[in-house]
N, C-alpha and C positions, 0 to 999 in steps of 0.2 A: 731613157736618154741615153745617150752613146755618144762616150767620150776619149779623146784619146791622147790629149795631153793637158797639164795645170798648169802649163809655163805662163807666167804674165810678163817677159819680155817686150818690149816695144821693138818691133821690125821695123829697121831701117834698110833703104835701098842702098847696094853697094854700089860705089863708083858714084854716087849721087853725095851722100853726106859721109863725112868722117867722123870716129868718136861718137859711135852709136852710146857708148856704153855712158853719156852724160857731157861729154866735150861739145864745144860749139861747132857746124859745119864750117870747112873751108868754103869761101865765097867764091864763085865762078864768075870771069867775065863775057859777058857775050852779046855784041851791041846790036841791035834795033831801033827800029825808030816807032814814036807813039801809035804812029797808023799801023804800023805792023803787028804790035802789040794789042791792039783793038780789033782787029780784023782778020788776021791769020786762022785757018782753019785750024783746031785742035792738036792734030796730028805733026801739022807743018809747023807749029808755035812750038811744040814740045820739042822737035829735033832741031830745033836752032837752038834752044834753051839749056836742053840737057844731053843731045846728042841723039843722033837717028838708033840707037840699037835700045833706050829705054823708049826714045819718043815714038816709034813703030806700033807701043801698045798701047796708049796713050788713044782713048775715046772720047774724052770730054773735058772741057776746060772752063772755069768760073772766074772771072775775072773781076776785080776791083780795083776802084779807081779812088785818087783821094780827092776828095770834092772842090777844095780851093786849089789854088794854082794852076785854074782852066782845067780841071779834071783831068790831071794826069795819072797812069794807068800805075798802080800801088803795087798788085802783086796777084799773081795766079795762081789757082790749085789744078793740077793737073793728074786726070782721074785714068788710071789703067783700065783696059779690059778686066771684069770679073773673074777669076779662076777659083778650082775647089782649092780653101786654104789647105796651107802643110803648115806643122801637122795637121792631117787631115782629120773633120770636126762635121759631122753629120749635119747638113742643114743650110752650112753656112760656107758664101765664099769671100773671098779676099780681093781688095783692089788697093793698090798701093798708090797712096797721093800725093804727089812732089807739089811743093809749095815754092816759087820763085819770085822772091821780091825784086823789084827793079829800086833804080837810085830816084825814087821819085822826090826826097827831101833835097836833092841839089839843083831844081829847077825851079825855078820861081813863076814863069808861065810855061806853058807849054802849046807847041804845034804841032800837026802831023807829022812834022820832019825831024821835030826833036830825039835825039840821041837817048838811048836809055842800056844802062849797064845792070850787069844780076848783080847784087850786093850780098844775097843770103838767099842759100838752098838747102831746105830740110824736107826729110821724107817720113813717112809713117803709115802702115796699114789701117783700112777702116775694112768694114764687116757690112756683108748682107744677107738677111736668113731669107731661105726658100723651103717651099711644105719637101717633105721627102719624097721620092720617087717611090715605085713599088719595088718591091724586093726584099732579101735580106739583108738590113746595114752590114756593113762590112764584108759583103760578097764582092768577087770583082766586078759582076754586072751593075751591081748598084752602086757603086762608088764611081764607074763609067757614067754613069745616069746622072750620077750627080756632078761631075766632071762636065757634063754635057749640057746641064741646066746653066752653069755660070757661065759660061762657052758662048750662052744664046742671049744673055741679058745685053741688052742695047744701052743702059745707062747707070751710070755708077754713082752719081751725086746724091741720091738719096742713101748711099751707106754710110754706118754710122760707126763711131769713135768705141774702140774697145779696149783694154790694157791687153788681151789676147784674144783668139779666134775661139778659146774655149771659153773666155769669158763673154764673149759674143754672143755664144750657146745661149749660154745662161742669162743674158741680156733682154734676149728676143722674147726667154719664155717671159721673164718676170714684165716686162712692158704690155704684153700681150695682157696679161691679167690686171694692169693698174691700169690701162688704157680702155678698160671696159666702162668706167666712170662710177660713181659713188653708187649707184642701184644695185643692189644685191651684193655689195662689197664685203667680203667675208674674213679679209685681215684686218688687224687693229691699225689704224689709222690716225696718224695727231699732223698737228700744222701751225705754224706762226704765222699769222696772217693779221699785219697791222693794219689793216685796210678793211678788212671784215673779219670781228672775233668770232662770228658763228662757224667760220671755214667751208662756209658752202661754196663761196666762189674758189678756194682752192681744192674743194674736191672736183668740182667741173672743170677745173684747168688741168686736170690729170688726164684726161681725153685725148687732148690735144699735144702733151708732152713724149712724143715718141723721140726713142734715142736718136734719130736720124736729126734732131733738133739741137742734140746737147753740145755745145761747145768744148765742153771736159766732162770727163769719166775715168774717174779712178776708183779702186777696191780699197776697201777701207774694214778696219775689225766687224767683228759680227758681236753681237751682245744679245741676243735674243733666241739662242740656240735652242730648238725642243731637245727633250732627253732623248726620243727616239730617231734624233736626223743622223744620217750617216754623215750629208754632206750640206756645208753651209755656205754661201758667198755674199757680197753685202757690198754694194756700191754707193757711190754720190754723182749725180748728173747734176749739171749744172747748166741753165738756159737764158737766155740774152733776151731782153726785149727786141721787137721787131726793127731791124734796121740800126741795131745799135751793139756795143759791147758790155754795155752796163747790163749785169745779173738782175734777172727777174723773179726766177725758181730755181730752188735747188730742190732735189729728191734724195731723201735718205733711204734705200730699200733694201730690206734684207730678208734673202729667199734661202729654203731649205729645200730639200728630198730625204724621205725616208729609208730609200733603197735608188740603186742604179735603174729602175726601171717606174720609179713613182714619178707622178709629175712635179713638176717644178712648182711649189707653193711660195707666197709671200708671207713672211713670219711679221713683218711689220713695215710700214712704210710714213716716214714723216717728208713733209711738205713745208718748206720755209720762202714766204715771199718776201722779196725785197722791193721799197717803195724806188722809183726811179727817179734820180738825183736832180735836184732843181738847177736848170740853164739860166744862168744872170745875161742878160741882154743889155 
């Protein structure tokens, strides 16, 4: 496993977000109609919202509407063309995701001609893993081949969250291991599942919990370090119920390596299930 950076900083897009060190981004004002927010092609929409320099890099837009108030557009995620991550991490592409929120809360009802203003803009990087091309990792020809792999990708919506590109490399390997399911699982596994005390449901759920579905991924302290491990990284991933912001599953996964060339192995995994909140009608 080749790695060139241990940084954990959140990457923010320059000129779009101010205060990447934890401050609030400065709102941008850009007027468009509800119809335009719903129908403009991703690159044109992005150019209207964040400017042509950044908008020209956008290949996809994921739009969300507020179901009440006439289904008014609420926000949009703008995904840039994936590119070889910098600092360069083998097998990892990066896409910049700009989230633009409209002033949906100021409109009781919406028609196609209702004007929308931008009230909040923020940006983060997400990541995609890909099989390593032939060649010696670190060589100019191999790095060029990896860059070409990223440039050929036609979708970015499946990119996953990670604290950094280096963490993305770890998460991709750990997820590949735990998503094989409970059969033949060699790593220590525990769960809190109040709907199935046998944890059978939790074990089967692992197969569907890809990092791309997680709405929150953070680095956490490691507790199960093996004496012969040279490297350990641990993460908590949060997964919501479908079509909801309510948390359904949380994974706490700890991974380690004996040396820089050994495979990434899961040291322990804990899965917590949370019941869906009851809605009163």
